[in-house]
N, C-alpha and C positions, 0 to 999 in steps of 0.2 A: 955104683956097685957093678961089678963085672960078673955076668952070668953066662953059662954055656947053654945053648939051645939044643934041640933034638939032633940037628945035623952035626953037632960037635964044634960049631963056631961060637966065638964069644961075642957078646954085645954088652953095651953099657946101659943100665937103667937107673933111674933115681929111686931112692929109698921109698918115697911115697907111692911109686908105681908098684914096687915089690909088695908093700903092705896092702895096697888095693887088690892086687892079684890074690894074695892070701885070704882076704876077706870075701872075695866074690867068686873065685873059681872052685869047682868041685875037685879037680885034679890039678896038682901043682908039683912040678918036678917029680912025676911018677909017685906022688904021695896023695892018697885020698884024704881030703880034709873034712872035718866034721861040719855039719850044717849049723849055721848060726841063725837063730830066729830073729825076726825084725823087732825093732823097738815097739812098734804098734802091737804086735802079737804079745810081747811080754807085758805091755801095759794092760791090754784087754784081759789077760789071764790073771792080773793082779800081782804079778811077780815083781814089778817095779812101779814106782809112782810116775804119773805123767810129768813130762818135762815142762817146766814153766820158764819161758824166756824172760831174761832181765828187762827186755824192751817191751814186754806185754802191756804194762801200765801206760807207757808213752804212746804206744799204738792206740790203745783204747781212748786216751785223751784226744789224740788227733782225730780219730774217727768220730768221737762225740761232738767235736767242734765243727766238723763238716756237715753233719746231719742235725 
């Protein structure tokens, strides 16, 4: 993706860099972005259910075999 920086020059960035900047920066291209709460905050407030990894059972089996 081709973007213009503050000096007026163009640079090339990848789409994942663009999305990362949108998710992490407070100000992006002179636009104030809304604050996004973290997943842990949403889980602790009961707004979403905790994430359960598909690999959790495998991990627990491996740990139980070690100890």
